[in-house]
C-alpha positions in Angstrom: -0.2 -0.1 -0.3 1.4 3.1 -1.3 2.2 6.1 1.6 0.3 9.1 0.8 2.6 12.6 0.9 0.6 14.3 3.6 1.6 13.6 7.5 -2.4 13.9 8.3 -3.2 10.7 6.3 -3.5 9.0 9.9 -6.2 10.7 10.8 -8.5 10.6 7.1 -10.4 7.8 7.3 -9.2 5.7 4.1 -11.8 4.5 1.0 -10.7 2.5 -1.6 -12.6 2.8 -4.6 -12.4 0.0 -6.9 -12.3 0.1 -10.6 -12.2 -1.5 -14.1 -13.8 -0.5 -17.1 -16.5 2.4 -16.0 -15.3 5.0 -15.3 -16.1 7.7 -12.4 -18.1 10.5 -13.8 -17.4 13.0 -10.6 -14.4 13.8 -9.0 -14.1 11.3 -5.9 -13.5 14.3 -3.3 -17.5 15.2 -3.9 -18.0 11.9 -2.0 -15.0 12.0 0.3 -13.6 15.7 1.1 -10.0 15.6 1.3 -9.4 16.9 4.8 -11.5 14.0 6.3 -10.5 10.9 3.4 -8.3 9.6 2.0 -8.9 8.1 -0.9 -7.1 5.4 -3.0 -8.5 4.1 -6.6 -7.4 0.1 -6.6 -7.5 -0.8 -11.0 -6.7 -3.2 -13.0 -6.7 -1.2 -15.8 -4.9 1.7 -17.6 -5.2 4.7 -14.8 -5.4 7.2 -17.7 -8.8 5.6 -17.7 -10.3 6.2 -14.5 -12.0 9.6 -14.8 -13.8 10.1 -17.6 -12.3 13.2 -19.8 -14.6 15.8 -18.8 -14.2 15.1 -15.0 -12.0 17.9 -13.8 -9.6 16.0 -10.6 -7.1 15.2 -9.6 -7.1 11.6 -7.9 -4.1 12.0 -5.7 -3.0 8.1 -5.0 -4.2 5.7 -7.9 -2.8 2.0 -7.3 -2.7 -0.5 -10.4 -2.7 -4.4 -9.4 -3.9 -7.5 -11.0 -7.8 -8.6 -9.7 -6.1 -11.5 -7.9 -3.8 -9.0 -6.2 -6.9 -7.1 -5.2 -8.0 -8.5 -2.1 -4.1 -8.2 -0.3 -4.2 -4.7 -1.2 -7.4 -4.4 0.6 -6.2 -6.3 3.7 -3.0 -4.1 4.1 -4.9 -0.8 3.8 -7.2 -1.8 6.7 -8.8 -0.1 8.3 -11.1 0.7 5.1 -13.9 1.2 3.3 -14.6 -0.4 -0.1 -16.5 1.1 -2.9 -17.3 1.2 -6.3 -19.5 2.5 -9.0 -18.0 0.3 -11.5 -20.4 -2.8 -12.8 -17.3 -4.5 -13.8 -16.2 -4.6 -10.2 -19.9 -4.6 -7.9 -19.4 -8.4 -7.0 -15.6 -8.0 -6.2 -16.4 -5.0 -4.2 -19.4 -6.7 -2.2 -16.5 -10.0 -1.7 -14.0 -7.7 -0.5 -16.4 -5.7 2.1 -17.7 -9.3 3.4 -14.3 -11.0 3.5 -12.6 -7.8 5.5 -15.8 -7.4 8.2 -17.2 -4.8 6.5 -21.0 -3.8 6.5 -22.6 -5.7 3.2 -23.8 -2.6 1.8 -24.8 -4.4 -1.7 -28.4 -6.0 -2.6 -27.7 -9.5 -1.5 -29.1 -11.3 -4.3 -27.1 -9.0 -6.9 -27.1 -10.8 -10.1 -30.8 -10.4 -10.1 -29.6 -6.7 -11.4 -26.4 -7.6 -13.0 -27.8 -10.8 -15.6 -30.1 -9.1 -18.0 -32.1 -13.0 -18.1 -32.6 -13.6 -14.6 -33.3 -9.9 -14.0 -36.1 -10.0 -16.7 -37.2 -13.4 -14.9 -37.6 -12.0 -11.8 -39.5 -9.3 -13.1 -41.7 -11.0 -14.9 -42.6 -13.4 -12.4 -43.6 -10.3 -10.0 -46.0 -9.0 -13.0 -43.4 -6.2 -14.4 -44.2 -5.6 -18.0 -40.6 -6.9 -19.4 -39.5 -7.6 -23.5 -40.7 -10.5 -24.8 -36.6 -12.2 -24.4 -34.8 -15.2 -25.7 -31.6 -16.3 -24.2 -28.8 -18.4 -25.9 -28.3 -21.5 -24.4 -25.6 -22.9 -23.5 -23.7 -21.3 -26.7 -25.2 -19.3 -29.7 -25.6 -21.7 -32.3 -26.1 -20.0 -36.1 -27.8 -21.1 -39.1 -32.0 -20.3 -40.5 -33.3 -22.3 -37.5 -31.9 -20.3 -35.1 -32.6 -17.2 -36.8 -36.2 -18.4 -37.0 -36.8 -19.2 -33.8 -35.4 -16.1 -32.5 -37.6 -14.0 -34.8 -40.4 -16.2 -33.8 -39.8 -15.3 -30.0 -39.1 -11.1 -30.4 -39.9 -10.5 -33.8 -37.9 -7.6 -36.0 -36.4 -5.4 -34.9 -34.7 -7.7 -32.7 -32.5 -6.4 -29.9 -29.3 -8.5 -28.7 -27.2 -7.8 -25.7 -24.5 -9.4 -23.5 -26.3 -10.9 -20.3 -23.8 -9.2 -18.5 -22.1 -5.8 -19.8 -23.1 -2.2 -19.0 -23.0 1.0 -21.1 -24.3 -0.7 -24.3 -21.1 -2.8 -24.8 -21.9 -5.1 -27.2 -25.8 -4.3 -28.0 -27.0 -4.1 -31.4 -30.4 -3.5 -33.2 -31.1 -6.4 -35.9 -33.5 -5.5 -38.5 -34.4 -8.0 -40.4 -33.5 -11.8 -40.7 -30.3 -11.2 -42.7 -29.2 -9.1 -40.0 -29.8 -12.4 -37.0 -28.1 -14.4 -39.2 -25.5 -12.6 -39.9 -25.0 -11.6 -36.4 -25.3 -15.5 -35.2 -22.1 -16.4 -37.7 -20.1 -13.8 -36.7 -20.9 -15.1 -32.7 -21.2 -18.5 -32.9 -20.2 -20.7 -30.2 -20.2 -18.1 -28.2 -21.4 -17.7 -24.6 -23.1 -15.0 -22.5 -25.2 -13.5 -25.3 -29.5 -12.9 -24.7 -32.2 -10.9 -27.8 -35.0 -8.8 -26.8 -38.2 -7.8 -28.2 -37.9 -4.4 -30.1 -40.3 -2.4 -27.5 -41.5 0.8 -29.5 -41.7 4.1 -28.1 -39.8 6.9 -26.2 -37.0 6.2 -23.5 -37.0 6.7 -19.7 -35.1 6.8 -16.4 -35.5 6.6 -13.0 -33.3 6.8 -10.2 -33.9 6.2 -6.6 -32.0 5.8 -3.6 -32.1 2.1 -1.7 -31.8 2.4 2.1 -32.6 -0.7 3.8 -36.1 -1.7 2.3 -36.9 2.2 1.3 -36.9 3.2 -1.5 -36.9 7.2 -2.0 -37.2 8.8 -5.4 -34.9 11.3 -7.0 -35.9 12.1 -10.6 -37.4 10.7 -14.1 -35.9 11.8 -17.1 -36.6 11.2 -20.7 -33.7 10.3 -23.6 -33.8 11.7 -26.6 -33.3 7.8 -27.9 -31.5 5.1 -27.8 -27.7 5.1 -26.3 -26.2 3.9 -29.5 -25.1 5.7 -32.6 -22.3 8.0 -31.0 -20.2 6.4 -33.9 -22.2 6.9 -36.8 -23.0 11.0 -35.6 -25.9 10.3 -33.3 -26.4 13.3 -30.9 -26.9 11.4 -27.6 -29.0 13.2 -24.3 -32.0 13.6 -22.7 -34.4 15.5 -20.0 -35.8 15.6 -16.5 -39.2 15.8 -16.2 -41.4 17.4 -13.1 -41.8 15.1 -10.5 -45.5 15.8 -9.7 -46.4 14.7 -13.9 -48.1 11.7 -14.4 -45.2 10.0 -16.1 -43.1 10.4 -13.3 -45.5 8.9 -10.8 -45.9 6.4 -12.6 -42.2 6.0 -13.8 -41.6 5.7 -9.7 -44.0 3.7 -8.8 -42.6 1.1 -11.5 -38.9 1.4 -10.0 -40.2 0.7 -6.3 -41.8 -2.9 -7.9 -38.5 -3.4 -9.8 -36.7 -3.1 -6.4 -39.2 -5.2 -4.6 -38.6 -7.8 -6.9 -35.3 -8.1 -7.3 -34.0 -6.9 -3.6 -34.4 -3.9 -1.3 -31.8 -5.0 1.1 -28.5 -3.0 0.9 -27.9 0.6 0.6 -27.5 2.0 -3.4 -28.8 3.5 -6.1 -30.7 1.9 -8.0 -31.4 3.2 -12.4 -33.9 1.9 -14.0 -34.3 2.1 -18.4 -37.6 2.2 -19.6 -39.8 2.3 -22.9 -43.1 3.9 -23.1 -45.4 2.0 -25.3 -48.5 3.7 -27.6 -50.8 2.5 -25.3 -48.8 3.7 -22.1 -47.5 0.7 -20.6 -44.1 1.3 -19.1 -42.1 -2.0 -20.2 -38.7 -2.3 -18.2 -35.0 -2.6 -20.3 -32.6 -3.2 -17.8 -31.8 -2.0 -14.5 -29.0 -1.5 -12.1 -27.8 -1.4 -8.4 -25.3 1.1 -8.9 -25.8 5.0 -10.4 -26.4 5.8 -14.1 -23.3 6.7 -16.8 -23.1 9.5 -19.1 -24.7 12.9 -17.3 -27.8 11.6 -15.7 -26.1 11.9 -12.1 -25.3 15.6 -12.8 -28.5 16.2 -13.6 -30.0 14.7 -10.5 -27.7 16.8 -8.5 -29.4 20.2 -10.6 -33.1 18.6 -10.3 -32.9 17.0 -6.7 -30.3 18.1 -5.3 -28.6 13.9 -5.3 -25.9 13.7 -7.5 -26.2 9.8 -8.4 -22.3 8.9 -8.5 -21.8 11.1 -5.1 -24.5 9.5 -3.1 -23.9 6.0 -4.3 -20.6 5.9 -3.2 -21.3 7.6 0.4 -24.1 5.5 1.0 -21.8 1.9 0.5 -19.0 3.8 2.9 -21.5 4.3 5.6 -21.9 8.2 4.9 -25.0 10.4 4.7 -26.2 11.4 1.8 -28.8 14.4 1.3 -32.6 13.2 0.9 -34.2 14.4 -2.5 -35.8 17.5 -2.6 -38.0 17.8 -5.6 -39.0 21.5 -4.7 -36.0 23.1 -6.1 -37.6 24.3 -9.8 -34.7 23.4 -11.6 -34.3 20.7 -14.4 -31.8 19.9 -16.4 -30.7 18.0 -19.9 -27.6 16.5 -21.1 -26.0 16.0 -25.1 -23.6 14.5 -25.8 -21.8 15.8 -29.5 -20.0 13.3 -32.1 -17.0 14.6 -34.1 -16.6 12.8 -37.2 -13.9 12.0 -38.8 -11.8 14.5 -39.8 -13.6 17.0 -38.0 -12.9 19.2 -35.2 -14.5 22.0 -33.0 -15.6 25.3 -34.4 -17.0 27.5 -31.8 -20.2 27.7 -29.7 -23.3 27.4 -32.0 -25.3 31.1 -32.7 -27.8 28.7 -31.6 -26.9 29.0 -28.2 -27.7 32.8 -28.2 -31.1 32.2 -29.1 -32.1 29.2 -26.0 -33.4 30.7 -22.2 -31.4 28.0 -21.2 -28.6 28.1 -19.0 -25.6 26.1 -21.2 -22.4 24.7 -19.9 -20.1 22.9 -22.2 -16.7 20.8 -22.0 -15.2 20.3 -25.3 -13.1 16.8 -25.3 -9.8 16.2 -26.6 -10.9 14.6 -29.6 -13.6 17.6 -30.1 -10.6 20.0 -30.0 -7.5 18.3 -31.8 -10.0 16.9 -34.2 -10.8 13.4 -35.1 -8.7 11.3 -37.2 -10.0 7.7 -36.4 -12.1 5.8 -38.4 -15.3 5.8 -36.5 -17.5 9.0 -34.8 -16.4 10.3 -30.9 -17.8 12.3 -28.2 -16.5 15.2 -29.0 -18.6 18.0 -26.5 -20.7 17.2 -23.8 -23.5 19.7 -22.9 -25.3 20.2 -19.6 -28.7 22.7 -19.6 -30.8 24.3 -16.3 -33.7 25.7 -17.2 -36.6 26.3 -14.6 -39.7 25.8 -17.0 -39.4 22.0 -18.0 -41.2 23.0 -21.6 -38.3 25.7 -22.5 -35.8 23.0 -21.3 -36.9 20.3 -24.1 -37.4 23.0 -27.0 -33.6 24.0 -26.4 -32.7 20.1 -26.3 -34.1 20.1 -29.6 -32.5 23.4 -31.1 -29.0 22.2 -29.8 -29.0 18.9 -31.0 -29.8 19.8 -34.5 -26.5 22.4 -34.0 -23.4 22.2 -36.0 -20.4 22.3 -32.8 -17.9 20.5 -35.3 -16.8 21.3 -39.2 -13.7 20.5 -41.5 -11.0 22.1 -40.8 -8.5 22.5 -43.5 -4.8 21.6 -43.9 -3.7 24.0 -41.9 -6.1 23.0 -38.9 -8.2 25.8 -39.1 -11.8 26.1 -39.8 -12.5 25.6 -43.7 -14.0 28.6 -45.9 -17.6 29.8 -44.5 -19.7 28.4 -47.0 -18.5 24.8 -46.7 -19.1 25.5 -42.9 -22.7 26.4 -43.7 -23.2 23.4 -46.2 -21.8 21.3 -43.6 -24.2 21.8 -41.0 -27.1 21.5 -43.2 -26.1 18.2 -43.9 -24.7 17.4 -40.1 -28.6 18.7 -38.9 -30.3 16.5 -41.9 -28.1 13.5 -40.5 -28.9 14.0 -37.1 -32.6 14.2 -37.8 -32.3 10.6 -39.9 -30.6 9.3 -36.3 -32.4 11.0 -34.0 
């Protein structure tokens, strides 16, 4: 265990934050102030990937060690809290807490929140609406007969997903039988896959704090669309819904049923994603016993006074978290803007001046330096706030259509104004198609 550079470390409480594949979206000091806590990030990945690029923070100690070494590191650091918001660490976090005598904070039946097949089976048994689904057992096999079974089970389009992944990794929408056949051939012999019905309708999310059986609603939000397609130029985003609207009330009720079915023991954030069908049913697509990704945690801070990632880390450490405050009168939205190959940041668009929301923009390295890769990359993150939820939703629509990136000439500067205008028109058209 590395020594800290400050002599006051012994007076501070030590916290080990586990990391592997899901970066922290906020400075750990927001959960564990440096004057009272000594925070060490323990990772089995590249230490440069611990923080998402838009997070402006100095981590202090980051310890790289293989997963097989983690228990000895944790034991040598005792007394210490062990926490994580990484989907790929939650099982190990729960195990290490138990092995070192720390109180259990994760759900006792954690797999129900991680395995998408088990999750849907338990929700279905409890009467919670879920998509039609089918698992590939014991492995994926290819051929027309299997494709026919997929279509018969879930219809078309079909949505294939890994059973235990996060952040939309591996998710594909298969539009027709030919796409199903191609996917089966590419994944023949692989384990850990399942397929869902494509549920038509707006996509949303609902978040709550869970404290030893009590579910405290925090926030309901709407997504622009599926969290897919950034590499094809699709703008991702969403906004909060007022807590007293029928949609928000119904979503919180649904989330309570989800937690009842999957387990309400422990202290954690629960994040559930759902679709609203044309007849008004809310269908659960996925849920997780951790804070959400993208910018959803930050929206909750604006909307209800609870930063979800901060709250999740604090709950695991047994610290108090604020009660959600739905009387704040503030609403928030987020946009993730892709920079496509050959493009770079050309400046904040004029459209920003014509909206009523407050706008905060973080331009990522790919946007500033340009994108030479084959696929689109995340170039900027935008946070909007407003007291008027309808105006906020309108401003999201305006800004998602605006041109934030354009082509650069050989000298690295913006190209001609005429070409920029043409690209903006084309960019808006392409984003319309993808939304």
